[in-house]
N, C-alpha and C positions, 0 to 999 in steps of 0.2 A: 173350091177345095183344092182338087187335082191341081189345077193350076197354079197353085199357091205353093204347093208342095213340090211341083218340080222347078219353080222359082228357088225354093230354098236349098235344093239339091243341085242348080245351077250355080251360090256360091260358096257353096259348100266342096264342092269339086276344084274353084279355083282357090278357095281358099286351103284347101287341101293340098293343091298344086305348089303353093305357097310354100311351102316346108322344103322343096323340093328348090325353089327359086332364092328363096331366104339364106339358104346352106350355101348357095355358089355366092350371093352376095355380100355375106359377111367376111368372106374370105379379102374384099375388095374396100370393106368401109368398115370402122367402127362401131360396135352394135348398135348403141343409143342414138350415132349420127344419122346412121341406116332410119333407126324409126324415125329419126324428127324428120330426117330430107324425105322422105317417102310419103311422111305427112304434109308437109310443105306442099309438096306437089298437089297429094289429092286435095288440099285446103284451095290452092288452086283454081284445079278443075270445077271445083264446087262453086267457090264464087263465082266465076266467069261464066258456069251455065246459070247460076240464080240470077244474076246481071242481064243476061242476055234475053232469059224468058220471063223478066221482070217477076220475079218471084219472094224480093224479099219484102219481112212485113215486120212492124213493130212488136217487141217480144215484151210481155207482159213483167212486171219484177219477180213473183212464183217462177216462170220462165229461164229468167233468169238463173233466179239462185239453183235451179236444176240442172241448168248447163255450166256453170261452174262449178258444181257438186261432179257432172260428168267429167269434166275436162281435170278436175282433180283425182279421182278415183279410177273411171275409165281410161283414161290416158297417163297423165302423169305417174300415179300409185303402179298403175297396172304394168306399162313399159317399163320403169323404174325395176321392180322387183323382178319381173319376167327377165331380163337382159343381165339383171346384177346375179339371180339364180342362177343362170347358165352357166356362169362363169365357176362355181364348183360344184354344179351337178350335172351329171350326166343326162342326154337328149332324151333317154330311153324312161329314166325314174320324170324326168319332166312332164314328157308326153302323157304317163301315166296319173300322174297328179290333174294335169290338164284337163285329162278326158273325163274327170269327174264333174265337170263344171255345168253340163246336162242337166245333171241331177240335185245338184246346191242351185240351179237357177229354177229348175221346177218347184222344188220347197222355197224358195224363197217368193216365187209369183203365188204360190197357195196362201204363203202368211200376209204378204203387202199388198197383192192385187186381187185376193179374192179368188184366184183360178182355182180350179177343181184338178186335184192331183189323181189321177182316177188309178184303179187297180191297172189297166190295161196299162198306163204309162207307167206305174210302177216296176212291172213286170218285163217291159220293153225297155226301161231304163237298167236295170240288171243283167239282161240278156246282152245291152249294147254294150255296159260296161265289164261283163266279162269276155266279150269279142274284144275289146282293144285293149285287154292286161294280156290278151294274148297277141295281138298284134303288134303290142311296143315292144314286148317282151315278157316272155313267160319266166315265174321266178325272178324277177329283179326286187331284189332285196330293198326294202327304204327304211334308211337311218335317219334320225331326226340331227339333222343339222341347217347351220344359218341358210344353207343353199335350200336345202328344202323347206324352208319353212319361206323364204321368199317365193318359191315357186306356188304354193299353198297360196298366199297372200295376193300372188299375181291371178290365179284360179278363181279366188274368191271375189277378187276387184271387178275380175271379167263378169262374175254373173251377177253382181251387182248391177253395171253398169247397164245389162238389160233391162234388170227394171226400171231404174230411172230413165233409159230411153222409150221405154213402154209407159210413164208416166206422165213423160213430155210429149209423147203422141196423141194423148187424150185433147190437148187444147190446140196442137202447135200441128203443123201438116208434117207427115212425117221426112219428106225432102227438107224444105227448111230446119226440121231437125236435125237432122244430118248435118246441113252446112254448115249453121251453127257448131255444132255439139265438135264437129272435126275441127272446126277455127278454132275456138278456145281451148280445145285439147294440145291443140299445137302451139298458141300461145305459154301454153304453162310447162310444154315439154322441151322446148327450143332453148329457155337458159341452161337447164338441168342436161341439156345435151352438149352447149358448147363449155361447160364447166368441166366436163370428161374429154375432151381434147387435151391436148398435151403436143409438142413440137415432135415428137415422134410417132405420131399417130398417121398410118397407111391410108391414104384416101386416093382410091385407084382413078388413074386418069384414063383407063380404056373406055371408048365408046360403046363397045356391047354392054357393060356394066352400067353407065349411065342409062343407055336405052332400057335395058329392064329394068333397072331401079324407076324410070320412069313410068314405063309400060304396067306395071306390076301395081304401083297407089294408084294411077287411074282408073285401072279395071279391078283388081282385088281389094281395094281400098275406100275408090270411089263409087265405083257403079254397081257393087254388092252391095257396100254400104247401105245406098240407097232403095236398092231391091228388098234387103233382108228387112231392114227398117219400114219399110212399106208394110211387108208380109205377116211382121210382129202383131200386128190391128185384125188380119185375116182368120189364123190358125192360133195366135196364144203364143205367149213367150217361152210356155212350158212344155209344148208339143214342136214349137220353133228350136227350141235349145237343144232335142234329142237327135238331131240332125247333126248336129257338131260331130259324134260319135262315129260320123262316116268319114270326116277328115283324116284319119290314122292311115284307113284303109284306101285313100286316094293317095294319100302322099307314098304309101306301100305300091301301088299301082304304077304315079309316075315316074318313082323311084327307080323301078323295073324298067320303065319303059325306054326313058331317056338316060339316066347313070347304068342301068343295068345292076342294079341292087339285089342281090340272093334273094330271093323270096320261098319261108320253108313250109310244111304240110300245116304246121300248126297255126302259122299266120295267116295264111289259106281260110282254116275252118275257123280262125276269130274275126275273119273279113266278114262271113258268113253270118257269125253270130251276129255281127255289128247291125248288117242290113236286117237279118229278122227282127233285131230289137226295134229298130227304126220303123219298120211295118207294123208290128204286135202295137205300138206306142203311138201312133198317126191315121191306121187305117181305120174308121170305123165300123162298125159290126153293122150287119142290112138292119137290123131292128132300132138300132138305136139313129142310123139314117130316118127309116120310115118314122119313127116317134118326134126327131127334130121337125119334118116337112110335116107330119099332123099338127105339131105344135104350132107354127108357122101359120098353117092356113085355119087352123083355128082363134090365133089370134087376130089376122086379117078380117076372117067373117064377123067376129067382134065388133071389129072398129068401124066396119061399113052402117 
């Protein structure tokens, strides 16, 4: 279990760093075009790896339905709502809304996957959410507007996509699930991204910008997507989602190291709350670990 937590932490560290790299890339490419091109390179990477390792499998009608649903909700709706919401919503407000996704995911997991939403997970989620509020901006007022509603939709669709992925991996290997879902999502997003382009759209010709775009696509969306989906089966959707609260902390740290962003005492304290919340929600008590081990041994002895 510790190995799974470390792998989830690895993914969240790269995803948190992605906020900094994304803020640099969005100045070089149109937002929705940027999201689509990154997915194109991610899909090419995953499809190439699946072809080389002969991982392709025939999918069933139920799995195809889930893939289409995932493409529509987790990619097309999510990316469209997110980037259009950012046009009229400041980053602080958007980050605060998106930081609620772990709690929403845990609630959805308890409703649709019958995963237990324990008291420890509730306490950890609240602590992490409080910390996230401090990190992204204390006292940021939320007003109901079109942009805010779009960011809320982006948050809910992201949480919903994690539930769909978990259902998909019940019958389909996590790796091929990631390959197919990313590819289907790209097919849905590409037409929408092309429609947003106009003759005046700025598309960078800088080598560093394209290199950063491709590398972040492969590592942060390709490799991390594979690792994350694999670990969902190990730790459960609700617990894995709590790790997402670490992203604002990582973004703040990377921003400070690479861009020299100012870090306040309140933000530092909020980051500590986030880490504490993740630990509370994910680390089992000694008694719980002993009880589970005893149950496994009992079940094994009864089956012999």
